[in-house]
VEXSEKOL-239668 format. One record per residue (C-alpha): x, y, z; residue in one letter. Coordinates in steps of 0.5 Angstrom, whole numbers, padded with zeros to 4 digits, always signed. Each point is the difference from the previous one (the first is absolute). Layout:
! residues N
XYZA
...
//
This chain:
! residues 535
-0027+0112+0001M
+0001+0003+0007A
+0005+0006+0000A
+0004+0003+0006T
+0000+0007+0000G
+0006+0004+0000S
+0004+0001+0006E
+0001+0007+0001K
+0000+0002+0007Q
-0004+0006+0002G
-0002+0002-0007A
-0007+0000-0002K
-0003-0005-0004A
-0003+0001-0007F
-0006-0003+0002Y
-0005-0003-0005V
-0007-0003+0001T
-0005-0004-0005T
-0007+0000+0003P
-0002-0006+0004I
-0004-0004-0004Y
-0007-0003+0001Y
+0001-0008+0001V
-0007-0001-0003N
+0003-0004-0006D
+0006-0001-0003A
+0004+0006-0003P
+0000+0002-0007H
+0003+0005-0005L
-0002+0006+0003G
+0003-0002+0007H
+0007-0002-0003A
+0000+0006-0004Y
+0001+0004+0006T
+0004-0004+0004T
+0005-0001-0006V
+0000+0008+0000A
+0002+0000+0007G
+0005-0006-0001D
+0004+0004-0006V
+0000+0007+0004L
+0003-0003+0006T
+0005-0005-0004R
+0002+0007-0004W
+0001+0004+0007H
+0004-0006+0003R
+0005+0000-0006Q
+0000+0008+0002R
+0004-0003+0006G
-0006+0002+0004E
-0003-0003+0006K
-0007-0003-0002V
-0006-0003+0003W
-0005-0003-0004F
-0007-0002+0003L
-0006-0004-0003T
-0005-0004+0003G
-0007-0002+0001T
-0007+0003+0003D
-0003-0006+0003E
-0006+0003+0004H
-0007+0003-0001G
-0007-0002-0003Q
+0003-0002-0007K
+0005-0005+0003I
-0005-0003+0005M
-0006-0001-0006R
+0005-0003-0004T
+0003-0005+0005A
-0008-0002+0002E
-0001-0001-0007A
+0006-0005+0000N
-0002-0003+0006N
+0006+0002+0004V
+0002+0005+0005T
+0002+0006-0002P
+0007-0001+0003Q
+0001-0007-0003A
-0002+0004-0007W
+0005+0005+0001C
+0005-0005+0002D
-0001-0004-0006K
+0000+0006-0005L
+0006+0003+0003V
+0004-0007+0000E
-0002-0003-0007E
-0001+0006-0004A
+0002+0007+0002W
+0007-0002+0003K
+0002-0005-0006P
-0002+0005-0005L
+0005+0006+0003W
+0005-0005+0000E
-0001-0003-0007H
+0000+0008-0003L
+0007+0001+0004N
-0003+0005+0005I
+0005+0002+0005A
-0004+0002+0005N
+0003+0001+0007D
-0006-0001+0004D
-0007-0003-0001F
-0005+0002+0005I
-0007-0003+0001R
-0005+0004+0004T
-0002-0006+0004T
+0007-0001+0003Q
+0001+0002+0008K
+0005+0005-0002R
-0005+0004-0004H
-0006-0001+0004T
+0002+0002+0007D
+0003+0007-0003R
-0006+0001-0004V
-0004+0000+0007Q
+0005+0005+0003E
+0000+0005-0006F
-0007+0000+0001V
-0001+0000+0007Q
+0005+0006+0000D
-0004+0004-0005L
-0006-0002+0005Y
+0004+0003+0006D
+0001+0006-0004K
-0007+0002-0001D
+0001-0002-0008E
-0006-0005+0000I
-0007+0000+0002Y
-0006-0004+0000K
-0006+0001-0005G
-0004-0003-0005G
+0000-0001-0007Y
-0005-0002-0006E
+0003+0000-0007G
+0001-0004-0006P
+0006-0005+0001Y
+0004-0004-0005C
+0003-0007+0003V
+0005+0000-0006G
+0003+0006+0002C
-0001+0000+0007E
-0003+0007+0000E
-0006+0004+0001F
-0001+0004-0006K
-0003+0007-0002L
-0007+0000-0003P
+0004+0004-0006G
+0005-0005-0001D
-0005-0006-0002L
-0002-0002-0007I
-0007-0002-0001E
-0002-0007-0004A
-0006+0000-0005E
-0005-0002+0005D
+0002+0005+0005G
+0005-0004+0005T
+0006+0004+0002K
+0006-0003-0001L
+0007+0001+0002C
+0004+0004-0006P
+0006-0005+0001I
-0003-0007+0001H
-0006+0002-0004K
-0004-0004+0006K
-0006+0002+0004P
+0002+0004+0006V
-0003-0002+0007E
-0004+0005+0005I
+0004+0000+0006L
-0003+0003+0007K
+0005-0001+0006E
+0002+0003+0006E
+0008+0001-0001N
+0006+0004+0003Y
+0002+0006-0005F
+0007+0003-0001F
-0001+0008+0000K
+0002+0000-0008L
-0004+0006-0001S
+0005+0004+0004E
+0006-0002-0004Y
-0002+0003-0007G
+0003+0007+0001P
+0007-0003+0002K
+0000-0005-0006L
-0001+0005-0005L
+0005+0004+0003E
+0005-0006+0000F
-0002-0001-0007Y
+0002+0007-0002E
+0006+0000+0004A
+0002-0007-0003N
-0003+0000-0008P
+0004-0007-0001G
-0004-0004+0006F
-0005-0002-0005I
+0002-0003-0007Q
-0002+0000-0006P
-0003+0008+0000E
-0007-0003-0002S
+0000-0004+0006A
+0003+0006+0004R
-0006+0005-0003N
-0005-0006+0002E
+0002+0000+0007V
+0000+0007+0001V
-0006+0002-0003N
-0003-0006+0005F
+0003+0003+0006V
-0003+0007-0002K
-0007-0002+0000Q
+0001-0002+0007G
+0001-0006+0004L
-0005-0004+0004Q
+0003-0004+0006D
+0002-0007-0001L
-0003-0006+0003S
+0005-0004+0003I
-0003-0006+0003S
-0006-0005-0002R
-0004-0004+0004S
-0004-0004-0004T
+0005-0006-0001F
+0006-0002+0004D
+0006-0001-0005W
+0005+0005+0002G
+0004+0003+0005I
-0004+0002+0007P
-0001+0007+0002V
+0004+0000+0006P
-0005+0004+0004W
-0006-0003-0003D
+0000-0008-0002E
-0007+0000-0003K
+0004+0004-0006H
+0005-0002-0005V
+0005+0005-0003I
-0002+0003-0007Y
+0004-0004-0004V
+0003+0006-0004W
+0003+0003+0007V
+0003-0007+0001D
+0003-0001-0007A
+0003+0007+0000L
+0004-0001+0006L
+0004-0006-0003N
+0004+0005-0002Y
+0002+0002+0007A
-0001-0006+0003T
+0005-0004-0005A
+0006+0004+0002V
-0001+0000+0008G
-0005+0005+0002Y
+0000+0000+0007N
+0004-0006+0000E
+0007+0001-0003N
+0001+0008+0001P
+0007-0001-0004A
-0003-0003-0006K
-0006+0005+0000F
+0005+0006+0000E
+0004-0003-0005E
-0005-0002-0005T
-0007+0004+0001F
-0003+0003-0003P
-0001-0003-0007A
+0004+0004-0006N
-0005-0003-0005V
-0007-0003+0001H
-0002-0004-0006L
-0007-0001-0001V
-0005-0001-0005G
-0005+0006-0002K
-0006-0003+0003D
+0003+0001+0007I
+0003+0006-0001L
-0004+0004+0005R
+0001-0005+0006F
+0008+0002-0001H
+0000+0007-0002A
-0006+0002+0005V
-0001-0005+0006I
+0007-0002+0001W
+0003+0007+0000P
-0005+0002+0005A
+0001-0006+0005M
+0007+0002+0000L
-0001+0007+0001M
-0005-0002+0006A
+0006-0004+0003Q
+0005+0005-0001G
+0004-0005-0005L
+0003+0002-0006P
-0003+0000-0007V
+0002-0004-0006P
+0004+0003-0005G
-0004-0002-0006R
-0006-0004-0002V
+0000-0003-0007A
-0006-0002-0003A
+0001-0005-0006N
-0006-0001-0005G
-0004-0006-0002W
+0002-0005-0004L
-0006-0001-0005M
-0003-0006-0004V
-0005+0001-0005G
-0001+0007+0003G
-0001-0003+0007E
+0004+0001+0006K
+0004-0007+0001M
-0003-0003+0006S
-0003-0007+0003K
-0007+0003+0001S
-0001+0002-0008N
+0003-0007-0002L
+0006+0004-0003T
+0005-0002+0005G
+0006-0003-0004I
+0006-0004+0004K
+0007+0002-0001P
+0002-0007-0001Q
-0004+0000-0006D
+0005+0005-0003L
+0006-0002+0003T
-0001-0007-0002S
+0000+0002-0007H
+0005+0007+0000F
+0004-0002+0006G
+0000+0004+0007V
+0005+0005-0002D
-0004+0002-0007A
-0006+0000+0005Y
+0004+0005+0005R
+0002+0005-0006W
-0006+0000-0004Y
-0006+0003+0004F
+0005+0006+0002L
+0003+0001-0007R
-0007-0001-0003A
-0004+0005+0005I
+0001+0007+0002A
+0000-0001+0008F
-0006+0004+0003G
-0004-0001-0007S
-0005-0006-0001D
+0003-0005-0005G
-0003-0005-0004S
+0003-0007-0001F
+0000-0004-0006S
+0004-0007-0001W
+0001+0003-0007E
+0004+0006+0002D
+0004-0004+0005F
+0002-0005-0005T
+0002+0006-0005A
+0004+0004+0005R
+0003-0006+0002Y
+0002-0002-0007T
+0003+0007-0002S
+0003+0003+0006E
+0002-0006+0005L
+0002-0006-0005A
+0002+0004-0007N
+0003+0006+0003D
+0003-0002+0007Y
+0000-0007+0000G
+0003+0000-0007N
+0005+0005+0002L
+0003-0004+0006A
+0000-0006-0005S
+0004+0003-0005R
+0005+0003+0004V
+0002-0006+0004A
+0000-0004-0007A
+0005+0005-0003M
+0005+0000+0006V
+0000-0007+0000G
+0001-0001-0008K
+0005+0006+0000Y
+0004+0000+0006F
-0001-0007+0003G
-0005+0003+0005G
+0005+0004+0004E
-0003+0008+0000L
+0005+0004-0004P
+0003+0007+0002A
-0003+0006-0003S
+0006+0003-0004T
-0003+0007-0003A
-0007+0003+0001D
-0002+0004-0005G
-0006+0004-0001D
-0005-0006-0001A
+0003-0003+0007E
-0001+0007+0003K
-0007+0001-0002A
-0001-0007+0004I
+0003+0003+0006H
-0005+0006+0000E
-0006-0004-0002G
+0002-0005+0006L
+0001+0006+0005A
-0007+0003-0003K
-0004-0007+0001A
+0003+0000+0007V
-0002+0007+0002A
-0007-0001-0003T
-0001-0007+0003A
+0002+0002+0007D
-0004+0007+0000A
-0006-0004-0003K
+0000-0006+0004I
+0003+0002+0007G
-0003+0007+0001E
-0006+0001-0005E
-0003-0008+0000L
-0001+0001-0007D
+0002-0007-0002F
-0002+0000-0007Q
+0005+0006-0002A
+0006-0003+0004G
-0001-0007-0003I
-0001+0004-0007L
+0007+0004+0001A
+0004-0007+0002I
-0003-0003-0007F
+0001+0006-0004D
+0007-0001+0002F
+0000-0007-0002V
-0003+0002-0007K
+0006+0005+0000Q
+0005-0006+0001V
-0003-0004-0005N
+0000+0005-0005G
+0008+0001+0002Y
+0001-0007-0002I
-0004+0000-0007T
+0004+0006-0002E
+0007-0002+0002Q
-0001-0007-0003E
+0005-0004+0005P
-0001-0006-0005W
+0003+0004-0006K
+0005+0003+0005V
+0002-0007+0002A
+0002-0002-0007K
+0006+0006+0001D
+0005-0004+0003E
+0005+0005+0001S
+0002+0003+0006E
-0004+0006-0001E
-0006-0004-0002G
+0000-0005+0006R
+0001+0007+0005A
-0006+0003-0003R
-0004-0007+0000L
+0002+0000+0008A
-0002+0007+0001T
-0007-0002-0003I
-0001-0006+0004L
+0002+0003+0006Y
-0005+0006-0001T
-0005-0005-0001A
+0001-0004+0006A
+0002+0005+0005E
-0007+0003-0002S
-0004-0006+0002L
+0004+0000+0006R
-0003+0006+0002A
-0007-0002-0003V
+0000-0006+0005A
+0001+0005+0006V
-0006+0004-0002L
-0005-0005-0002L
+0002-0005+0006N
-0005+0004+0005P
-0005-0002-0006I
+0002-0006-0003M
+0005-0004+0005P
+0000-0007-0002E
+0002+0002-0008T
+0004+0006+0003S
+0004-0005+0004Q
+0001-0005-0006A
+0003+0006-0004L
+0004+0002+0006W
+0003-0007+0000E
+0001-0001-0008S
+0004+0007+0000L
+0005-0003+0005G
-0002+0006+0005A
-0002-0005+0006E
+0007-0002+0000A
+0003+0007-0001S
-0004+0005+0003L
-0004-0004+0005G
-0008-0001+0002A
-0004+0003-0005L
-0005+0003+0006A
+0006+0004+0003E
+0001+0004-0006Q
-0002+0007+0001P
-0005+0002-0006V
+0003+0007+0000R
+0007-0002-0001S
-0002-0005-0006S
+0001+0006-0004A
+0007+0000+0001T
+0004-0002-0006W
+0005-0006+0000G
-0002-0004+0006L
+0000-0007-0003L
+0007-0002-0001P
+0003-0002-0006A
+0002-0008+0001G
-0007-0001+0003A
-0002-0007-0002T
-0007+0001-0005V
-0004-0006-0001T
-0006-0001-0004K
-0005-0002+0005G
-0008-0002-0001A
-0004+0005-0004V
-0003+0005+0004L
-0006+0000-0003F
-0002-0006-0004P
-0005+0000-0006R
-0007+0000+0003L
-0004-0007-0002E
-0007+0001-0003D
-0004-0001+0007P
-0006-0003-0004K
+0005-0006-0001K
+0002-0001+0007D
//
């Protein structure tokens, strides 16, 4: 699903990026976790009425890609083209990812600008020629510090992330004077304490920089799958320098000044914690050297774990998102990982936990509420939403509960990137509405056919339906398909307009759903799960 950024001329866009992902294999749950988080964040800001730009894409250069292509007997470009078109883009469409752009690092709009950026640094004497020898992990595409390595039982030195032996490389390379930026970075971190999140990640980066930075090798000369160094084509630009620059090249660096001015720098870079140093140390240093503004925030999510191991293809714990969406549905998938795991912390996935939360929170609490309310409006008022006549203390408590839920969700999701707390605030309100219906017992009130009884029944059902109207707005960034179904079921599409245009902050305004709206009982939002063993 492609989106168009809000067209507010002159305003700085709320610019969010995911990492650009290596195309050495098909995407797994870990890749989708970060991308869904970015999608929810940007959808939320769109429903604040803000101008938004959401970027994702693929990282297609480097030794790892070259070796993967060779192992599959195709050229690196052919390999990248196949994976992008057959695996990556289709998955984002499947998961309802509303990205505004998808950048590939083999595109000319990127490669030309990368060469210009690096040439500028060279001309400013920020780059020099030298030699380097050290342990290199092809999986990370990174030279490792000896102290970072772990040791196998036979004494072999392993990458701590991929658990595979490192290679000792000795090359003549070009180096960026990263070591000179340590003091500037520490000063920046101190002045901008929210730049790196969570706090544990910030502390790790600060301690790393305080130990002293080494100059960064920004070229490789032992293979040729990369962007040529413009002044010395025997070298290709180091894949991480190439990759980081996508955040600038995708929004018009050196090509579209107006677009660049209104978009760059990113407000939020969403990254996995294993690539935190690249984004929180190397990337801001490169920008400082070029005199460009530094991003607003680098937010590192934790790892998804299976059996105590980080989810990845290399350790055989990679799970395809489609394995889950085919059983639970896309919206439940989008909801689950942000609901179950505190963003920034590691979290373990289990089929049993997903099933339990789906049944309890989505099917029983939320889906059943929507079905009951629509059914009662149909049964007692012929499907026409009645007017609320006299709100009492019970209704006022619902009004207050909604206002609290909206304020909390907006702060947690929109500002703090605490998706879990924001979602819980919304579902606490859903529980409150369920409790309200249980206490008010509209099915008993309906037996009182007096004018007072009918008025009381109308107030109860209006309160419940209006609550669901707000819930549909709040959950739309997280679960757009089911939110749209609920929106239409409430008759809100006809009376209030498109769901995506409803401001999240205004959803707390009580009484927006007009009496007389046609309420219909649609399909069950979250059907009962079938036993996967019977599939």
